[in-house]
C-alpha positions in Angstrom: 128.4 128.4 -12.2 131.5 126.4 -11.4 132.0 125.6 -15.1 131.6 129.3 -16.1 134.0 130.3 -13.3 136.6 127.8 -14.5 136.3 129.1 -18.1 136.6 132.6 -16.9 139.8 131.8 -14.9 141.3 130.0 -17.9 140.6 133.0 -20.1 142.2 135.3 -17.5 145.3 133.2 -17.2 145.6 133.0 -21.0 145.4 136.8 -21.2 148.1 137.2 -18.6 150.2 134.7 -20.5 149.7 136.6 -23.8 150.7 139.9 -22.2 153.8 138.2 -20.8 154.6 136.7 -24.2 154.3 140.2 -25.7 156.8 141.5 -23.3 159.1 138.6 -24.1 158.7 139.2 -27.8 159.7 142.9 -27.4 162.8 141.8 -25.7 163.7 139.3 -28.5 163.0 141.8 -31.2 165.0 144.6 -29.5 167.6 142.8 -27.4 169.3 146.2 -26.7 166.3 147.1 -24.5 167.6 144.8 -21.8 171.1 146.3 -21.8 170.4 149.3 -19.4 168.8 146.9 -16.9 171.8 144.7 -16.9 174.5 147.3 -17.3 173.4 149.7 -14.5 173.4 147.2 -11.6 176.6 145.6 -12.9 178.4 148.9 -12.9 177.1 149.6 -9.4 178.3 146.3 -8.2 181.8 146.6 -9.8 182.3 150.2 -8.7 181.2 149.8 -5.1 183.0 146.5 -4.7 186.2 148.1 -5.9 185.9 151.4 -3.9 184.4 150.2 -0.7 185.7 146.6 -0.5 187.9 147.5 2.4 184.9 148.3 4.7 184.7 144.7 5.7 187.7 145.3 8.0 185.4 147.4 10.2 183.8 145.9 13.2 180.2 145.0 12.4 180.7 143.2 9.1 179.9 139.5 9.3 181.9 138.7 6.2 185.3 139.4 4.8 183.9 139.5 1.2 182.3 142.8 0.2 181.2 141.2 -3.0 179.1 138.7 -1.0 177.7 141.6 1.0 176.8 143.8 -1.9 175.6 141.4 -4.6 172.1 140.9 -3.2 171.7 144.7 -3.3 172.8 144.9 -6.9 170.4 142.1 -7.9 167.6 144.0 -6.2 168.7 147.2 -8.0 168.3 145.3 -11.3 164.8 144.3 -10.3 164.0 148.0 -9.5 165.3 149.1 -12.9 163.3 146.4 -14.6 160.1 147.2 -12.8 160.5 150.9 -13.6 161.0 150.0 -17.2 157.6 148.2 -17.1 156.0 151.4 -16.1 157.8 153.4 -18.9 156.6 150.7 -21.4 153.0 151.0 -20.1 153.2 154.8 -20.5 154.3 154.2 -24.1 151.4 151.9 -24.7 149.1 154.7 -23.3 150.6 157.3 -25.6 150.3 155.0 -28.6 146.7 154.0 -27.9 147.4 150.3 -27.3 146.1 150.3 -23.8 142.8 151.8 -25.0 142.3 148.7 -27.1 142.8 146.5 -24.1 140.5 148.6 -21.9 137.5 148.1 -24.3 137.9 144.4 -24.1 135.9 142.3 -21.5 139.2 141.5 -19.7 139.1 142.4 -16.0 141.4 145.3 -15.2 143.4 143.4 -12.7 144.3 140.9 -15.4 145.8 143.7 -17.5 147.8 144.9 -14.6 148.9 141.4 -13.6 150.3 140.8 -17.1 152.5 143.8 -16.8 153.7 143.1 -13.3 154.4 139.4 -13.9 156.3 140.2 -17.1 158.5 142.5 -15.1 159.1 139.8 -12.5 160.3 137.4 -15.2 162.5 139.9 -17.0 164.1 140.9 -13.7 165.8 137.5 -13.6 168.1 138.4 -16.5 170.0 141.3 -14.8 170.0 139.4 -11.5 171.7 136.4 -13.2 174.2 138.6 -14.9 175.3 140.3 -11.7 175.2 137.0 -9.8 177.6 135.3 -12.2 180.0 138.3 -12.2 179.9 138.3 -8.4 180.8 134.6 -8.2 183.7 135.2 -10.6 185.0 137.9 -8.2 184.9 135.7 -5.2 181.4 136.1 -3.8 180.2 133.2 -1.7 177.7 130.8 -3.3 174.6 131.1 -1.2 173.5 127.5 -1.4 170.3 126.2 -3.0 168.1 127.6 -0.3 169.8 131.0 -0.4 169.6 131.0 -4.2 165.9 130.3 -4.1 165.3 133.1 -1.6 167.3 135.7 -3.5 165.6 135.0 -6.8 162.2 135.0 -5.2 163.0 138.4 -3.6 164.2 139.7 -6.9 161.0 138.6 -8.7 158.8 140.1 -6.0 160.9 143.4 -5.8 160.4 143.7 -9.6 156.7 143.3 -9.1 156.7 146.0 -6.4 158.6 148.4 -8.7 156.3 147.5 -11.6 153.2 148.4 -9.5 154.8 151.7 -8.6 155.7 152.4 -12.2 152.3 151.4 -13.5 150.6 153.6 -11.0 152.6 156.6 -12.2 152.2 155.7 -15.8 148.4 155.5 -15.4 148.2 158.7 -13.4 150.4 160.9 -15.7 149.8 158.9 -19.0 153.2 160.0 -20.3 156.8 158.6 -20.5 157.9 161.9 -19.0 157.2 160.3 -15.6 160.0 157.8 -16.1 162.5 159.7 -13.9 160.0 159.6 -11.0 159.5 155.9 -11.5 163.2 155.1 -11.4 163.9 157.5 -8.5 161.3 156.0 -6.4 162.5 152.4 -6.6 166.1 153.4 -6.3 165.4 155.5 -3.2 163.7 152.5 -1.6 166.8 150.4 -2.1 169.5 153.1 -1.3 167.9 154.2 2.0 168.6 150.8 3.6 171.7 149.1 5.0 172.7 148.6 1.3 176.4 149.3 1.6 177.1 148.9 5.3 175.3 147.0 8.2 172.6 148.9 10.0 174.7 149.2 13.2 177.3 151.3 11.3 174.8 153.8 9.8 174.5 157.2 11.5 172.0 159.9 11.9 168.9 160.2 9.6 170.1 157.5 7.3 170.0 155.0 10.2 166.5 156.1 11.3 165.1 155.9 7.8 166.7 152.5 7.2 165.1 151.2 10.3 161.6 152.2 9.0 162.2 151.3 5.4 160.5 147.9 4.6 163.1 147.1 1.9 165.7 146.8 4.8 164.0 143.6 5.7 164.0 142.4 2.1 167.8 143.0 1.8 168.5 141.3 5.1 166.6 138.3 4.0 168.3 138.3 0.6 171.8 138.4 2.2 171.4 135.3 4.3 172.9 132.7 2.1 175.7 135.0 1.1 176.7 135.8 4.6 175.8 132.7 6.6 173.0 130.1 7.1 169.4 130.6 6.0 166.8 130.7 8.7 163.0 131.3 8.7 163.5 133.9 11.4 165.5 136.0 9.0 163.3 135.2 6.0 159.7 135.9 7.1 160.2 139.7 7.8 161.3 140.1 4.1 158.3 138.1 2.9 155.9 140.2 5.0 157.5 143.4 3.8 157.2 142.5 0.2 153.6 141.3 0.7 152.7 144.6 2.3 154.3 146.7 -0.4 152.7 144.6 -3.2 149.3 144.9 -1.5 149.5 148.7 -1.1 151.1 149.6 -4.5 149.1 146.9 -6.3 145.9 148.4 -5.0 146.9 151.9 -5.9 147.9 150.8 -9.4 144.7 148.9 -9.9 142.7 152.0 -8.8 144.5 154.0 -11.4 143.7 151.3 -14.0 140.1 151.4 -13.2 140.0 155.1 -13.3 141.6 155.1 -16.7 138.8 152.8 -18.0 136.1 155.4 -17.1 
């Protein structure tokens, strides 16, 4: 039994690796496919930094560099775009019949979903790195090794959350026409947070929603190294928030995957 289980796990991991390699090969064959995911968060970062850079003079900002304040948000935006793109690609595979071929294989459904999600996590590091390098060039603070590890871990996990959301919608609607909903959902999660100003400076309904939004904890954890020291007290709420979103959206996406196989 143990030997059979080990063989099964090796086969599952090999399948996940093959699906991730397929996503990588698509990127190598069509490099332009990565441009929107890199360009959009970069434009957001440059535009917001140029327009709202003076906000750091308000009481409540813990830094004099708006670039340092906003760069984690832009990196997470890139993760959201990448995760949504994974959902669009899955919808394309459904339309072209590729997913049907995978579903008739003996591969567990969670393995097929994991390949899509982990591929998105890996691809999200590309726009995150582009935005990070540009931010450093514009004077953003280097977050230190611990801060760097945290922000990249948050980016990868946020891309997985967005990929679960996009995959759920792709499997439900089975059409690329659901792409706007995939993108809008991930962007709304990030925008309705203290993305562009500290929570204490937000007013009205935006303040109330930001307090309840789990991505607020993710952003606060991601900002640590850019704004000050990294502490476990500021890190664990972001980890818990990401774990919760992954558990919920991952379960919903897997349910849709199993329904598709019927």
